[in-house]
C-alpha positions as a printed NumPy array, in Angstrom:
array([[101.126,  81.531,  68.24 ],
       [103.027,  82.752,  71.272],
       [100.974,  82.114,  74.387],
       [101.128,  82.625,  78.134],
       [ 99.124,  80.201,  80.257],
       [ 97.72 ,  81.143,  83.641],
       [ 98.555,  78.704,  86.456],
       [ 94.903,  77.63 ,  86.565],
       [ 95.221,  76.326,  82.99 ],
       [ 98.204,  74.162,  83.981],
       [ 96.42 ,  72.919,  87.109],
       [ 93.233,  72.11 ,  85.198],
       [ 95.217,  70.338,  82.472],
       [ 97.11 ,  68.297,  85.089],
       [ 94.05 ,  67.159,  87.059],
       [ 90.999,  67.332,  84.829],
       [ 91.986,  67.553,  81.176],
       [ 89.409,  69.117,  78.874],
       [ 90.145,  72.337,  77.013],
       [ 93.106,  73.287,  79.239],
       [ 94.793,  69.98 ,  78.401],
       [ 94.061,  70.481,  74.7  ],
       [ 95.793,  73.875,  74.885],
       [ 98.776,  72.372,  76.71 ],
       [ 98.987,  69.574,  74.13 ],
       [ 99.315,  72.23 ,  71.41 ],
       [102.413,  73.468,  73.255],
       [103.805,  69.944,  73.628],
       [103.202,  69.317,  69.903],
       [104.924,  72.627,  69.09 ],
       [101.836,  74.15 ,  67.485],
       [102.16 ,  77.045,  69.943],
       [105.124,  78.615,  71.71 ],
       [104.762,  78.775,  75.5  ],
       [106.218,  81.783,  77.309],
       [106.918,  81.376,  81.023],
       [108.636,  83.164,  83.882],
       [110.093,  81.991,  87.15 ],
       [107.141,  83.635,  88.948],
       [104.624,  81.675,  86.894],
       [106.488,  78.411,  87.54 ],
       [106.61 ,  79.21 ,  91.259],
       [102.845,  79.747,  91.345],
       [102.156,  76.484,  89.514],
       [104.421,  74.602,  91.908],
       [102.807,  76.265,  94.932],
       [ 99.248,  75.512,  93.846],
       [ 99.807,  71.931,  92.688],
       [101.736,  71.236,  95.894],
       [ 98.857,  72.188,  98.184],
       [ 97.873,  69.385, 100.558],
       [ 94.315,  69.21 ,  99.176],
       [ 95.673,  67.858,  95.876],
       [ 97.789,  65.059,  97.407],
       [100.394,  65.165,  94.618],
       [103.685,  63.379,  95.142],
       [106.716,  65.717,  95.251],
       [108.417,  63.797,  92.415],
       [105.349,  64.262,  90.178],
       [105.336,  68.003,  90.895],
       [109.042,  68.319,  90.08 ],
       [108.583,  66.333,  86.866],
       [105.643,  68.514,  85.787],
       [107.526,  71.765,  86.499],
       [110.656,  70.489,  84.731],
       [108.56 ,  69.489,  81.712],
       [107.053,  72.974,  81.539],
       [110.512,  74.555,  81.8  ],
       [111.861,  72.362,  79.007],
       [108.872,  73.007,  76.756],
       [108.519,  76.738,  77.288],
       [110.663,  79.755,  76.569],
       [111.722,  81.476,  79.764],
       [111.093,  85.217,  79.736],
       [112.585,  87.77 ,  82.096],
       [110.275,  90.806,  82.085],
       [112.177,  94.071,  82.153],
       [109.249,  96.218,  83.193],
       [106.857,  95.776,  86.093],
       [103.216,  96.399,  85.252],
       [101.169,  98.079,  87.946],
       [ 97.379,  97.895,  88.168],
       [ 96.874,  95.966,  84.934],
       [ 94.53 ,  93.585,  86.778],
       [ 92.311,  94.072,  89.804],
       [ 94.221,  91.107,  91.262],
       [ 97.833,  92.295,  91.429],
       [ 99.099,  88.69 ,  91.479],
       [ 97.876,  88.386,  87.86 ],
       [100.185,  91.137,  86.622],
       [102.995,  88.579,  86.177],
       [101.093,  87.059,  83.235],
       [100.718,  90.412,  81.519],
       [104.389,  91.237,  82.166],
       [105.459,  87.921,  80.637],
       [103.176,  88.39 ,  77.629],
       [104.425,  91.912,  76.927],
       [108.108,  90.992,  77.352],
       [107.736,  87.916,  75.131],
       [105.535,  89.546,  72.484],
       [102.75 ,  87.036,  73.118],
       [ 99.646,  86.799,  70.976],
       [ 97.42 ,  85.444,  73.754],
       [ 97.114,  85.001,  77.502],
       [ 94.949,  81.967,  78.185],
       [ 93.263,  81.951,  81.564],
       [ 90.288,  80.849,  83.59 ],
       [ 90.71 ,  83.79 ,  85.975],
       [ 87.901,  86.338,  85.829],
       [ 90.273,  89.185,  86.733],
       [ 92.357,  88.536,  83.628],
       [ 89.456,  87.606,  81.356],
       [ 87.62 ,  90.852,  82.091],
       [ 90.588,  92.824,  80.691],
       [ 90.056,  91.103,  77.288],
       [ 93.031,  92.814,  75.662],
       [ 96.278,  94.449,  76.754],
       [ 98.062,  96.255,  73.936],
       [ 97.867,  93.702,  71.119],
       [ 97.625,  90.684,  73.455],
       [ 94.221,  89.038,  73.622],
       [ 93.143,  87.462,  76.931],
       [ 90.812,  84.502,  76.441],
       [ 89.628,  81.267,  78.032],
       [ 90.986,  77.892,  76.915],
       [ 87.705,  77.118,  75.144],
       [ 87.665,  80.443,  73.313],
       [ 91.304,  80.023,  72.26 ],
       [ 90.628,  76.572,  70.792],
       [ 87.668,  78.002,  68.868],
       [ 89.749,  80.916,  67.554],
       [ 92.543,  78.717,  66.203],
       [ 90.22 ,  76.206,  64.505]])
């Protein structure tokens, strides 16, 4: 499957494990193909680097580099407007459309409430793991 992961999935996998980590492990094990963009990487780096998380700069750089090396970088050609109530979420839909993704996996209510964009399903990490079983 070709998948796009919301930044909150990466953050949850990094700190807490659970279903988000299981999804990320599928990418690492090459069971799924991860699609990413520079904008998604920038958001992950911004969030994980917030002072409340107390993450060492070297650990952040290593995590981002690992994602870059594991994923396929996509450069969306078309900007999507008003796909999500939260305009900052449009980058995930743009990446998914440009990369022909099967799923967007997110914990964000604004994305999850869309449920489907074209042929791309938008699901939680738990729901995705249930679907692929």
